[in-house]
C-alpha positions in Angstrom: 0.0 0.2 0.2 1.3 3.4 -1.2 1.6 5.7 1.4 -0.1 9.0 1.1 2.0 12.0 0.0 3.0 14.8 2.4 0.6 17.8 2.2 2.1 20.9 0.4 4.1 23.3 2.9 2.2 26.6 3.7 3.5 29.6 1.7 5.4 31.9 3.5 4.1 35.1 4.5 4.4 38.0 2.2 6.3 40.8 3.9 5.6 43.9 2.5 8.9 45.8 1.4 10.2 49.3 3.4 8.5 52.0 2.7 5.1 54.5 3.7 1.9 52.5 4.2 -1.1 53.9 5.8 -0.5 54.0 9.6 -2.2 51.0 11.4 -2.9 53.5 14.5 -5.9 55.2 12.4 -3.8 58.5 12.5 -4.8 59.4 8.7 -1.0 59.7 8.1 1.6 57.5 6.4 3.6 55.6 8.8 7.4 53.9 7.8 7.5 50.2 7.3 10.8 48.7 7.6 12.5 45.3 8.0 9.1 43.3 8.7 8.2 45.6 11.4 6.5 49.4 12.0 8.9 52.2 12.7 7.8 55.0 15.6 7.9 57.7 12.1 5.0 59.0 10.5 4.4 61.7 7.9 4.3 65.2 8.5 3.7 66.7 5.3 7.3 66.8 3.4 9.0 66.0 6.7 8.4 63.0 8.9 8.2 63.0 12.8 9.0 60.3 15.9 5.4 59.2 16.8 5.6 56.0 18.6 2.8 53.4 17.6 0.5 53.4 20.4 0.0 50.1 22.6 -2.9 48.2 21.3 -6.0 48.1 24.0 -6.8 44.3 24.7 -10.3 43.8 27.0 -11.0 41.7 29.2 -12.8 38.3 28.4 -16.1 40.0 29.5 -16.0 42.6 26.7 -17.0 39.6 24.5 -20.1 39.2 26.4 -23.4 38.2 24.2 -26.0 40.9 24.3 -28.3 38.7 26.5 -25.8 38.8 29.1 -27.0 42.5 29.8 -30.1 40.7 31.3 -28.1 39.0 33.6 -27.3 42.2 35.2 -31.1 43.5 35.6 -32.1 40.0 37.1 -29.0 40.4 39.7 -29.9 43.7 40.3 -33.4 42.6 41.2 -32.6 39.8 43.0 -30.3 41.6 45.4 -33.0 44.3 45.9 -35.5 41.6 46.8 -33.0 39.7 48.8 -32.0 42.7 50.8 -35.3 43.9 51.3 -36.2 40.2 52.8 -33.5 40.3 55.2 -33.8 44.2 56.4 -37.6 43.2 56.8 -36.9 40.2 59.3 -34.5 41.8 61.4 -35.6 44.4 63.8 -32.7 46.2 65.0 -31.0 49.0 63.2 -27.6 47.3 62.9 -28.6 43.8 61.9 -31.2 45.6 59.2 -28.2 47.1 57.6 -25.9 44.4 57.7 -28.9 41.9 56.4 -29.8 44.5 53.6 -25.9 44.4 52.8 -25.2 41.0 52.6 -28.4 40.4 50.6 -27.6 43.0 48.0 -24.0 42.9 47.3 -23.7 39.0 47.9 -26.5 38.3 45.2 -24.9 41.1 42.4 -21.6 39.8 43.4 -22.9 36.0 42.8 -24.7 36.7 39.5 -21.6 38.5 38.4 -19.5 35.6 39.1 -21.8 33.2 37.3 -21.8 35.0 34.2 -18.0 35.4 34.4 -17.9 31.5 34.8 -20.5 31.3 31.9 -18.8 33.6 29.4 -15.1 34.2 30.9 -12.8 32.4 33.0 -14.9 32.6 36.2 -11.7 34.4 37.3 -12.8 38.3 38.5 -9.3 39.3 38.3 -9.0 38.2 34.8 -12.0 38.7 33.3 -12.8 42.0 35.0 -9.7 43.4 35.8 -10.3 43.3 39.3 -6.6 44.5 40.2 -4.9 47.5 41.8 -1.7 49.6 41.6 -0.5 52.2 43.3 -1.2 54.7 40.1 -5.0 53.7 40.8 -4.6 56.1 44.0 -3.6 59.4 42.2 -6.0 58.4 39.1 -9.1 57.8 41.5 -8.6 60.7 43.2 -8.4 62.9 40.2 -11.8 61.5 39.2 -13.4 61.7 42.4 -12.6 65.6 42.4 -13.4 65.8 38.6 -16.8 64.0 39.6 -17.5 66.0 42.8 -17.1 69.5 40.7 -19.4 68.9 38.2 -21.9 66.9 40.5 -22.3 69.5 42.8 -22.6 72.4 39.6 -25.4 69.9 38.7 -26.8 69.8 41.8 -27.0 73.8 42.1 -28.4 73.5 38.5 -31.5 71.2 39.4 -31.9 73.2 43.0 -32.2 76.4 41.1 -34.4 75.0 38.8 -36.8 73.7 41.3 -36.4 77.2 42.9 -35.1 75.5 46.4 -31.5 76.0 46.9 -31.7 75.2 51.1 -32.8 71.5 50.8 -30.2 69.2 52.0 -30.4 66.0 49.8 -28.9 63.8 52.4 -31.9 64.6 54.7 -33.9 61.2 55.4 -31.3 59.0 54.1 -30.0 57.6 57.5 -33.4 58.2 59.3 -33.6 54.5 59.4 -30.5 54.7 61.6 -31.4 57.4 64.0 -31.5 55.5 67.1 -28.3 53.7 66.7 -25.1 55.8 66.5 -23.2 52.2 65.6 -25.9 51.7 62.7 -24.6 55.3 61.3 -20.6 54.4 61.8 -21.7 50.9 60.3 -23.8 52.8 57.4 -20.4 55.1 56.5 -18.0 52.7 56.8 -19.9 50.3 54.3 -20.3 53.4 51.9 -16.4 54.2 52.0 -15.2 50.2 51.8 -18.0 48.0 50.7 -19.9 49.9 48.2 -16.7 51.0 46.2 -16.2 47.6 45.7 -19.0 45.7 45.4 -21.1 48.4 43.3 -17.4 49.0 40.8 -17.7 45.1 40.3 -21.2 45.2 39.3 -21.6 48.4 37.6 -18.5 49.2 36.1 -16.7 45.8 35.5 -20.1 43.9 34.6 -22.6 46.1 33.2 -20.4 48.9 31.7 -18.2 46.0 30.0 -21.4 44.1 28.7 -22.7 47.4 27.2 -19.6 48.0 25.4 -19.7 44.9 23.4 -23.3 45.9 21.8 -23.2 50.0 22.0 -19.3 50.7 22.1 -17.3 52.4 24.7 -19.2 55.7 25.1 -22.5 54.7 25.1 -21.9 52.1 27.4 -20.5 54.0 29.8 -23.4 56.7 29.5 -25.7 54.1 30.0 -24.1 52.4 33.0 -24.0 55.7 34.3 -27.8 56.6 34.0 -28.6 53.2 35.5 -26.1 53.9 38.6 -28.0 57.0 38.9 -31.3 55.4 38.8 -30.0 52.8 41.5 -29.2 55.0 44.0 -32.8 56.9 43.9 -34.1 56.7 47.5 -38.1 56.7 48.5 -36.9 58.5 51.8 -36.5 61.6 50.2 -38.1 64.5 48.5 -38.2 64.6 44.7 -35.7 67.6 44.3 -33.3 65.7 46.7 -33.6 62.2 44.5 -33.3 64.4 41.1 -29.7 65.8 43.0 -28.7 62.2 44.1 -29.8 61.1 40.6 -27.5 63.6 38.9 -24.7 63.5 41.3 -24.4 59.9 41.3 -24.9 59.8 37.2 -21.7 62.3 37.3 -19.6 60.2 39.5 -20.4 56.8 37.5 -19.4 58.5 34.3 -16.1 59.5 35.7 -15.7 56.0 37.4 -16.7 54.6 33.8 -14.0 56.4 31.9 -11.3 55.7 34.2 -11.9 52.2 34.5 -12.3 52.0 30.8 -8.9 54.1 30.4 -7.1 51.5 32.9 -8.8 48.2 32.4 -8.3 48.1 35.7 -11.3 48.1 38.9 -8.8 49.3 41.4 -9.1 52.8 39.7 -12.9 52.8 39.6 -13.0 51.8 43.2 -10.3 53.7 44.7 -12.2 56.8 42.8 -15.4 55.8 44.4 -14.4 55.3 47.9 -12.7 59.1 47.7 -16.4 60.4 46.1 -18.1 58.8 49.3 -15.6 60.0 51.7 -16.8 63.4 51.8 -20.2 63.3 52.6 -19.2 60.8 55.3 -17.1 62.7 57.2 -19.9 65.4 57.4 -22.5 62.7 58.2 -20.2 61.5 61.0 -19.1 65.4 62.0 -23.0 66.2 62.1 -23.8 63.3 64.2 -20.8 63.2 66.7 -19.3 66.6 66.6 
């Protein structure tokens, strides 16, 4: 029996000759190609200038989520709210009610994120969501929080002016449930500075924004996730004007955090920025309570 002839070797890749070609970075200029690689030189009229080829951004695994994965976010949010509500309802003490609510909300939403990561990604939130930190995240997060606070305050002033109410305190009513317990107030503040930044950024930026980006692109994904972030912070315990202020300030913060997350692809930047953003009102609440 005659053995089959070996398959023909694949053709050698064709390497372009040295010369000027359209810049693969999309600058609209020509970039010099030499010895099989792009150089840092681009055309500038009759001369050339040095402009290194930008590093190609790589997205985490969840950036390839199918559109239906966004519905998982909605289901996770509704389940989290339901579990938190049930847990708070059956616990009488302010501290226990707060703890049950936080565990129910953040535990459920984070579990849903992990399930989605396991199904569509690797199941590793560090790899799939960029849940990592660097020291540079402190500076970037602080800058994002300052910018968000400045724009948010300006937006709040416009809302109050439009409503012809510049004396209302948007925070009134948000901590009324804890008025009888100093410990509950302290725990609520600690949760706002430590727990909320971690778990909310995992859900809204790491999961929801990344999933939306697949379908809508980066800017619309940031916008939609930020608006939903603002809606999630509305409260039935405050007035309409206060809710409008809360929505504007929170949505602006979400946009700033969404941008730094997209720019760094690390949740550490958004988490630090979120913590700094919540720190100022938390200090004000503590001073007002115990000062």
